[in-house]
Each structure stands twice: as structure tokens, then as C-alpha cells.
C-alpha positions in Angstrom: -118.2 -49.1 85.7 -118.6 -51.7 83.1 -121.8 -52.6 81.2 -122.4 -55.9 83.0 -122.5 -54.1 86.4 -124.8 -51.4 85.1 -127.1 -54.0 83.6 -127.1 -56.0 86.8 -128.0 -52.9 88.9 -130.9 -51.9 86.6 -132.1 -55.5 86.6 -131.9 -55.7 90.4 -134.0 -52.5 90.8 -136.6 -53.8 88.4 -136.7 -57.1 90.2 -137.2 -55.4 93.5 -140.1 -53.4 92.2 -141.7 -56.4 90.7 -141.5 -58.4 93.9 -142.9 -55.5 95.9 -146.0 -55.0 93.6 -147.0 -58.7 93.8 -150.1 -59.6 95.7 -149.5 -59.4 99.5 -151.7 -62.4 100.4 -149.8 -64.9 98.3 -147.1 -65.5 101.0 -147.3 -67.1 104.4 -150.4 -65.3 105.4 -152.5 -68.2 104.4 -150.8 -70.3 107.1 -151.8 -67.8 109.8 -155.5 -67.6 108.7 -155.2 -65.3 105.7 -157.4 -65.3 102.7 -157.0 -67.8 99.9 -156.9 -71.5 99.3 -154.1 -74.0 98.9 -153.9 -73.5 95.1 -154.8 -70.3 93.3 -154.4 -69.5 89.6 -152.9 -66.3 88.5 -154.9 -64.2 86.0 -154.4 -61.0 84.0 -152.0 -58.5 85.4 -151.0 -60.7 88.4 -149.8 -63.4 85.9 -147.9 -60.9 83.9 -146.1 -59.6 87.0 -145.3 -63.1 88.1 -143.9 -64.1 84.7 -141.9 -60.8 84.5 -140.5 -61.5 87.9 -139.3 -64.9 86.8 -137.8 -63.5 83.6 -135.9 -60.8 85.4 -134.7 -63.2 88.1 -133.3 -65.4 85.3 -131.7 -62.3 83.6 -130.2 -61.3 87.0 -128.8 -64.8 87.5 -127.3 -64.9 84.0 -125.7 -61.5 84.5 -124.2 -62.6 87.8 -122.7 -65.7 86.1 -121.5 -63.6 83.2 -119.9 -61.1 85.5 -118.2 -64.0 87.3 -116.8 -65.5 84.1 -115.7 -62.3 82.4 
């Protein structure tokens, strides 16, 4: 197993964990009468988790492209 595959597996696991710990009410529950308005600002830990999710998604995509090229 090469280093790109290992890095991609680790990044995927971290990305899955970050997605699972995000707030549950931020999805489609608002459409079906859930709590929250149309626009809600993220603060504190929620913002950090959101940014970390975006960063790890970008890393995962970059690793997938790098694995395809190399």
C-alpha cells in the first residue's frame, strides 16, 4: 500500500467523523418544520467543525486527483 492510499483512507475517516458530528438540524429538517431560520451563522466550535470539514474535503479531493495522476 502506498502513502497516497494510506493518506486518503485516513482523510476519509476524519472527514466521515467531522460530517457526523455536525449539527443535526442544519440539513433538510427545516423544510419539514424543524428548528431554525433560513440563514444561520455558525459560531464557536460549530464554525471550527465546518471549516475543518471543508479543509479535509479539499485534501481528500486533492489526494484523489494526485492518486489519479501518479
